[in-house]
C-alpha positions as a printed NumPy array, in Angstrom:
array([[256.04 , 104.484, 149.742],
       [253.907, 104.924, 152.882],
       [250.501, 103.533, 153.592],
       [248.239, 104.825, 156.367],
       [245.381, 102.619, 157.514],
       [242.602, 103.293, 160.004],
       [243.087, 101.906, 163.527],
       [241.538, 102.581, 166.921],
       [244.753, 104.175, 168.235],
       [243.039, 107.538, 168.648],
       [240.303, 106.009, 170.771],
       [242.805, 104.232, 173.032],
       [244.899, 107.388, 173.431],
       [241.906, 109.637, 174.127],
       [240.564, 107.264, 176.795],
       [243.884, 107.243, 178.663],
       [244.748, 103.658, 177.786],
       [247.836, 104.388, 175.674],
       [250.9  , 106.615, 175.826],
       [251.653, 108.869, 172.857],
       [254.95 , 107.206, 171.956],
       [255.071, 109.014, 168.631],
       [254.937, 112.429, 170.296],
       [258.   , 111.513, 172.335],
       [259.806, 110.146, 169.266],
       [259.044, 113.345, 167.376],
       [260.824, 115.289, 170.129],
       [263.739, 112.829, 169.999],
       [264.309, 113.569, 166.313],
       [265.376, 117.081, 167.282],
       [268.417, 115.489, 168.959],
       [269.249, 113.12 , 166.11 ],
       [272.688, 113.564, 164.584],
       [275.247, 111.522, 162.656],
       [276.852, 110.276, 165.869],
       [273.577, 108.809, 167.16 ],
       [272.893, 107.192, 163.791],
       [276.341, 105.634, 163.758],
       [275.882, 104.325, 167.299],
       [272.564, 102.77 , 166.275],
       [274.288, 101.045, 163.34 ],
       [277.008,  99.687, 165.633],
       [274.445,  98.545, 168.204],
       [272.351,  96.731, 165.603],
       [275.31 ,  95.11 , 163.88 ],
       [276.777,  93.983, 167.207],
       [273.637,  92.317, 168.508],
       [272.994,  90.586, 165.17 ],
       [276.625,  89.498, 164.88 ],
       [277.199,  91.048, 161.458],
       [278.741,  94.276, 160.212],
       [276.59 ,  94.189, 157.062],
       [273.015,  93.089, 156.295],
       [273.237,  93.166, 152.502],
       [270.556,  91.156, 150.735],
       [268.572,  90.49 , 153.932],
       [264.93 ,  91.39 , 154.517],
       [264.467,  93.147, 157.871],
       [261.17 ,  93.882, 159.597],
       [261.156,  96.615, 162.248],
       [258.075,  96.172, 164.452],
       [257.225,  99.353, 166.321],
       [259.715, 101.486, 164.417],
       [259.186, 104.553, 166.633],
       [261.573, 107.282, 165.521],
       [262.738, 105.15 , 162.607],
       [266.341, 105.239, 163.837],
       [266.912, 101.492, 163.764],
       [265.101, 101.093, 160.464],
       [267.526, 103.676, 159.091],
       [270.438, 101.802, 160.679],
       [269.342,  98.522, 159.073],
       [268.943, 100.214, 155.694],
       [272.411, 101.773, 155.942],
       [273.809,  98.336, 156.711],
       [272.389,  97.152, 153.388],
       [269.1  ,  95.504, 154.356],
       [265.779,  95.758, 152.57 ],
       [263.579,  97.208, 155.315],
       [259.894,  97.15 , 156.164],
       [258.923,  99.363, 159.105],
       [255.585,  99.626, 160.807],
       [254.108, 101.144, 163.942],
       [250.693, 101.355, 165.555],
       [251.098, 105.005, 166.531],
       [250.469, 107.321, 163.536],
       [252.951, 109.936, 164.768],
       [255.637, 107.253, 165.001],
       [254.832, 106.334, 161.407],
       [255.281, 110.005, 160.535],
       [258.673, 110.053, 162.315],
       [259.911, 106.998, 160.432],
       [258.627, 108.457, 157.162],
       [260.462, 111.711, 157.92 ],
       [263.741, 109.877, 158.515],
       [263.353, 108.047, 155.227],
       [262.654, 111.38 , 153.512],
       [265.762, 112.943, 155.066],
       [268.231, 110.132, 154.526],
       [266.795, 107.78 , 151.928],
       [264.389, 109.725, 149.723],
       [262.451, 107.68 , 147.138],
       [264.072, 104.485, 148.434],
       [262.185, 101.516, 146.981],
       [263.867,  99.198, 149.487],
       [262.408, 100.856, 152.585],
       [258.67 , 100.491, 153.104],
       [256.878, 102.339, 155.938],
       [253.422, 101.239, 157.089],
       [250.948, 101.814, 159.883],
       [249.586,  98.67 , 161.499],
       [249.363,  96.532, 164.604],
       [251.374,  93.422, 165.361],
       [248.181,  92.102, 166.987],
       [246.32 ,  92.283, 163.659],
       [246.706,  88.757, 162.264],
       [245.52 ,  89.717, 158.777],
       [248.023,  92.59 , 158.621],
       [250.819,  90.31 , 159.885],
       [249.989,  87.542, 157.404],
       [250.117,  90.052, 154.544],
       [253.678,  91.072, 155.347],
       [255.18 ,  87.649, 154.659],
       [258.461,  86.338, 156.086],
       [261.752,  88.032, 156.868],
       [265.375,  87.15 , 157.483],
       [265.401,  89.326, 160.599],
       [262.43 ,  90.428, 162.692],
       [263.462,  93.206, 165.052],
       [261.354,  94.66 , 167.868],
       [263.21 ,  96.392, 170.67 ],
       [261.14 ,  97.398, 173.69 ],
       [257.829,  97.336, 171.83 ],
       [255.877,  94.111, 172.242],
       [255.308,  94.655, 175.973],
       [253.452,  97.898, 175.116],
       [250.779,  96.295, 172.94 ],
       [248.392,  95.243, 175.719],
       [248.727,  91.579, 174.673],
       [252.44 ,  90.847, 174.907],
       [252.413,  87.067, 174.385],
       [250.156,  87.361, 171.332],
       [252.49 ,  90.058, 170.015],
       [255.582,  87.867, 170.493],
       [253.837,  84.957, 168.792],
       [252.796,  87.077, 165.814],
       [256.271,  88.581, 165.516],
       [257.837,  85.112, 165.609],
       [255.477,  83.896, 162.882],
       [257.073,  86.318, 160.418],
       [260.6  ,  84.899, 160.795],
       [261.595,  82.601, 157.93 ],
       [263.205,  79.221, 158.758],
       [266.817,  79.946, 159.671],
       [266.   ,  83.628, 160.273],
       [266.538,  85.71 , 163.402],
       [264.144,  87.176, 165.954],
       [265.639,  90.055, 167.979],
       [263.351,  91.287, 170.763],
       [263.752,  93.155, 174.033],
       [261.181,  92.674, 176.796],
       [260.875,  94.44 , 180.152],
       [262.188,  92.416, 183.057],
       [259.672,  91.162, 185.631],
       [260.586,  92.617, 189.036],
       [257.458,  91.454, 190.805],
       [256.106,  94.126, 193.175],
       [258.377,  96.804, 191.686],
       [256.97 ,  96.167, 188.204],
       [253.431,  96.363, 189.56 ],
       [254.256,  99.7  , 191.195],
       [255.613, 101.089, 187.915],
       [252.536,  99.871, 186.084],
       [250.378, 101.979, 188.432],
       [252.655, 104.997, 187.927],
       [252.478, 104.652, 184.146],
       [248.711, 104.321, 184.24 ],
       [248.478, 107.491, 186.354],
       [250.714, 109.327, 183.884],
       [248.731, 108.512, 180.745],
       [245.433, 109.328, 182.474],
       [246.612, 112.597, 184.037],
       [245.467, 115.767, 182.268],
       [248.092, 118.008, 180.615],
       [250.165, 119.835, 183.271],
       [249.313, 117.226, 185.924],
       [251.568, 114.762, 184.12 ],
       [254.51 , 116.635, 185.659],
       [253.286, 115.625, 189.117],
       [254.014, 112.043, 188.053],
       [257.057, 112.694, 185.886],
       [259.1  , 114.844, 188.313],
       [259.327, 112.39 , 191.254],
       [259.893, 109.512, 188.826],
       [262.792, 111.433, 187.262],
       [264.342, 111.972, 190.708],
       [263.956, 108.27 , 191.474],
       [265.513, 107.217, 188.155],
       [268.335, 109.751, 187.839],
       [268.848, 111.194, 191.329],
       [271.334, 108.546, 192.589],
       [273.368, 108.668, 189.369],
       [273.582, 112.461, 189.362],
       [274.582, 112.491, 193.036],
       [277.276, 109.892, 192.389],
       [278.657, 111.895, 189.444],
       [278.716, 115.064, 191.56 ],
       [280.579, 113.322, 194.379],
       [283.145, 112.082, 191.854],
       [283.697, 115.644, 190.69 ],
       [282.072, 114.933, 187.323],
       [278.621, 116.575, 187.481],
       [276.208, 115.432, 184.739],
       [278.873, 113.133, 183.269],
       [276.544, 110.15 , 182.811],
       [273.762, 112.359, 181.44 ],
       [276.08 , 114.055, 178.933],
       [277.547, 110.758, 177.757],
       [274.315, 108.779, 177.779],
       [274.142, 108.202, 174.019],
       [277.589, 106.614, 174.091],
       [276.622, 103.972, 176.666],
       [276.451, 100.466, 175.207],
       [272.888,  99.938, 176.426],
       [271.66 , 103.394, 175.339],
       [271.793, 102.595, 171.611],
       [272.147, 106.277, 170.62 ],
       [269.079, 107.328, 172.587],
       [268.551, 110.591, 174.529],
       [268.305, 110.424, 178.351],
       [265.313, 112.726, 178.815],
       [263.305, 111.108, 176.   ],
       [264.052, 107.705, 177.573],
       [262.767, 108.953, 180.945],
       [259.513, 110.164, 179.379],
       [259.213, 106.901, 177.432],
       [259.741, 104.857, 180.604],
       [257.332, 106.802, 182.821],
       [254.65 , 107.079, 180.154],
       [255.098, 103.674, 178.529],
       [251.624, 102.178, 178.885],
       [250.237,  99.512, 178.265],
       [253.   ,  97.809, 180.237],
       [253.764,  94.107, 180.637],
       [256.842,  92.25 , 181.859],
       [258.35 ,  88.773, 181.728],
       [261.128,  86.777, 183.309],
       [263.931,  85.792, 180.875],
       [263.099,  82.108, 181.202],
       [259.456,  82.771, 180.306],
       [260.439,  84.398, 177.016],
       [262.994,  81.664, 176.351],
       [260.51 ,  78.842, 176.937],
       [257.757,  80.546, 174.945],
       [259.976,  80.945, 171.875],
       [261.585,  77.514, 172.192],
       [258.146,  75.911, 172.111],
       [257.591,  77.673, 168.779],
       [260.701,  76.301, 167.121],
       [263.331,  78.868, 168.094],
       [266.784,  78.389, 169.583],
       [268.429,  81.057, 171.713],
       [271.617,  82.502, 170.196],
       [272.224,  85.473, 172.453],
       [270.828,  86.828, 175.71 ],
       [271.701,  90.094, 177.411],
       [269.921,  90.526, 180.73 ],
       [269.532,  93.674, 182.803],
       [270.821,  91.843, 185.868],
       [267.398,  91.679, 187.461],
       [267.03 ,  95.446, 187.227],
       [264.693,  98.035, 185.824],
       [265.208,  97.564, 182.085],
       [264.837,  95.145, 179.177],
       [266.244,  91.684, 178.668],
       [267.353,  91.339, 175.042],
       [267.103,  88.1  , 173.069],
       [268.312,  86.895, 169.698],
       [266.638,  83.67 , 168.559],
       [267.078,  81.634, 165.391],
       [264.078,  79.886, 163.902],
       [264.988,  76.229, 163.477],
       [261.631,  74.955, 162.173]])
């Protein structure tokens, strides 16, 4: 079952205030194979500390391609997926059609985590999962609070939030804003130099080691890549706007004040990536 509701996504996208995440995810699905799905399952099970999720209710906020919703379903969970971007909703719906047709235990919706009425309607879950999403809403702290409100007592909140690098983060925010506002072909004028900045040193290092394109070719197998595709991740990074960041301690304190205890933290070492958190709701 899928339900499409009216939002102002189109207005935000047309005015250059939002990246078309769903368009990028649609392109990613062309690279999806059994190996990537299996890596997503392993990644999800590892971070949650369980090989199986049988009998658990999982909420995937900002489901994107639908890959991790599919992973949760394959691990035995009852899954609810939603995304603000209608093309992302279409991607998740397509994955369910391909791999779990007519599945009554996988619900796909369109909606915003900032919509309190929508959030309240969803109820409570054993696991609320949102990887690299809440900082793209335009109101990150409200989004984290609303996501946390849907975790049942004793349940888990698994989120990943971009690391605050100060001036570097502010620079990337300007680049992202330029990208989403640039017309058609002009986006390449932003994307090309950003690609060189992000991948140039790695490709040079691989070449000097006598292993050209090694990291690129093996990207999906990296522990932090989670089955993703390197080029789609570059486009997602450069275009990912709205864009907010936080220091690990800020996220920790914010969630602790709302009755959560930290179970697991994986930082990016102060770098250009996400810090990942697993919290348990104690109250």
